[in-house]
N, C-alpha and C positions, 0 to 999 in steps of 0.2 A: 459463880465465884470466879473472879479473875485475879491472877497473881502477877506481881512484878518481881522478877528474880534477878538479882544483881547486887552491886555494892550497896544500894539502898532498896530494900525489899518492902513493898507495900501491898495491901490487899483491898479488893473492891468487894463489898457485900451489898446485895440489893434485893428488893422485893418488887414485883410488878403485878398489875391487874388491869383489866380482866385477862383471862387466858386466851380468849378469842373475842373478836368484835363482830357482832351480828346485827344486820340491818334488814328490815323489811321496808320496801319502798315501791312507789309507782313510777312509771316512766315520766321523766321531767321533774321528779321530786329531788330535793336536797336534804340530806340528813347528816347530823354531826354527832359523833361519839367521842368519848375521852379515853385515853390510855394513860396510866400513871406508872411511873418508875420511881421508887424511893430508895435512897442510899441509907444504909444502916448508920447509926450514930458513930459506930466504931470504924467506919470506912474512911477513905480519903476523898477529897474533892475530885471530881472528874468531869470531863466534857463529853457530851453525847451528840451524835448526828442521827437523824431519822430519814428513812426512805421507804418507798413502796416498791415491791417486786413481786413477780409471779413465782409460784412454787408448785411442785407436784412430787409425788412419791414414786419410787421404783415399783415394778410389778411384784417384788417380794417384800415390799414395805419396809426395807431396811435402810434405804437412802432417800434423802430429800434433795431436790434440785431447785435452784433459783435462777431466774432470768429477768430481763428487762420487762417492765409492764407492757402488756399487749402481746406477749409471746403466745399465750394460750388464747383460744377462741373465746372461752368464757371467762376471760380476765376482767376484773373490775379495777385494775391498777390505774388506768388512765382516767378513771372517774374520781380518784382520790386525791385530795390535797392535804398537806400536813402543816401544822403550826404549833410550835416552832420547828424548823428543820435542824437547828443546832442550839444547844444550851449548856451552860455550866451548872453543875449540881453540887451543892455543899453537903457534907455529912449530916444525915438526919433530915435533909430536905427532899421534896418530891417534885419531879419533873412531870408536868401534865401536857400531853400532846393532844391537840384537837384533830380528829380525823374526819374530814368533811367529804361525804360521798355525794356527787352530783350525777344522778342517773340520766342518761340521754333520753330524749323524748321518744326516740324510735327503738329503745331497748325492748327485746323480745322477752316473754315470760320465761322464768327459769332461775337457776342459781349461778352466781358468779363469785369468784374469789381471787384474792391476792394475799400478800403478807405485809405487815408493818414490821420493819426491822429497826431496832434502836441499838446503835453500836458506839462503844466508847472510842474516842479518837484522842490523839495527843493534842494538848493545849499548845498552840504555836508560841504563846508568850512565856511558857515555862522553860527554864534552863535545861539544856540538853544534858542527860546523865553522862558522867565520865566513866571511862573504863568499859570493859566488856560486860555484856549482860543480855538478858532476854526479857521481853515484856509480852504477857498474854493479856489481851484486852477483852472485856466482857461484851457480849452481844446477845440480844434477845429478839426473837421473831415470834409473832402471833398472827393467826389467820384473820383475814377480813372476809366475811361471808355476807354477800348481798343477795337477797331473794326478791325478785321482781315479779309482781303479779302472782298467778297461780302456777307454781312449779309442778313438774311431774316427778313424783317419788315412786321409784320401783327398783327392786333388787332381786337377785337370784343367788342362792347358794349352789355353787357348781362343783365343789370337791372338798373332801375331808381326807387327811392323810397323816401318817406318822413317819418321820424321817430322822433317824438317829435318836437324839434325846428331845426332839421338838414335835409338837402337834400343830397342824395347820388347818385353817379353814379358808377356802377360796370363794370370794364373792364377786359378782358382776353388777355394776350399777347400770340399770336399764332405763333410768330417768334422765333428767337434765339439771340435777342439783346434787351437791355433795351430801352424803349421808353419814351418820355417826353409827359405826358398827361396833356392837358389843357382843362377842361370842362367849358362850359357856359350854364346856365340854365335860360330859360325865362318862365314867368308865364303870361298866358292870361286868361281873363274872357271869359266865353262862348259867342261865336258870335263876339268877338272883334279881330281885327287884330294887335293892338298895345299892347305890353306887359305892364303890370302894374308894374312889377318888374323884374330885371335881376340880376343874380348872376354870376360873373366872378371868377371862382375858380383858385387858384394859380397852377402853373405847378408842377407836381409831377412825379417821376419815376415809370414806370410799368415794373417790372422785369420778366424774363421768368422762374426763379426758386428762391427759393425752391417751391414757390407757384406762378403759372402763372396768378392768379386772385387776384384783389385788389379792395377794395371799397374806393372811394374818396368821402369825405363829407365835408360840410361846414355849418355854421349857416345860417338859413333862414333870409331874410330881416326882419325888424321890423314889428310888428303886424299892425302898422299904414300904412306901405307901402304894406303889404301883409296880410290883415285880413282873418279871417276864411271864408271858402267858397269852391266852386268847381272851379277848374282851369284846363285849358289845359297846360300841362307842356311840353315844347320843349327843348331838350338837343342837343347841338352841341359840338362835341369833336374834338379837334385838337391833333392828335397823331404824328405829324411830318411826315405824309405820303403824298402821292400825292392827297389825297382827305380828306374831312371831314366826320365824322360819325355823325349820328343824330337819334333821336327817339322822338315820341310824346306819351303822356299818359295822361288820364283824372285822376286827383287826387283830393280828398277832403282834405282840410287842416283845422285842428282845432287848434286854438291858445289859449294859456292859458292867 
């Protein structure tokens, strides 16, 4: 949701799909996918620009960084072309963006990725607002993932920990393609076989570069459900492989 705050306040409401663009292709092949952005009928007309850029996550998975296509070794940004690159969208209408991926004939097997960003821009033909004000423009970014040939999928669970009110699972990507990591953490009291609390963490990407290791974390259950004490912590990780990864660790939790 984007808001325009000032003498004349307006709001932008939108839906978009898909949440990620996935392509399987061979070297030398060209594949086209569609991305759609729809303004709500109650919204106002807006102009949007599209671009492709590289992206990656910080080692603690809390920040996302963007850069020009080709910054990363496994970028597919320069393989992608967009149509249109700019368009006006009326309330209730849908902007459809064609994302064409042309894989080079010498591309090596593995996974490549970039991002499609669709950003609201000011219509140059619109009258400039009078008086002081502030405008927040809407922006949407979705991942573009391209798998070429037979990629190597492999990951390792390297650490489990509790820091403050957060539980964390650290994973290392030992392959050459982004993986979708979905951890589940169960807490058991000593000697019991039924968990007193369970954390189902949201799925997140684990990239092979620029850092192949990432820490996924989430807030612990409430102190009522998980009071201070010693627990057996069991971690189960679904990385989209043919098997699940797991670990157990004895941890003492101190709640404030």
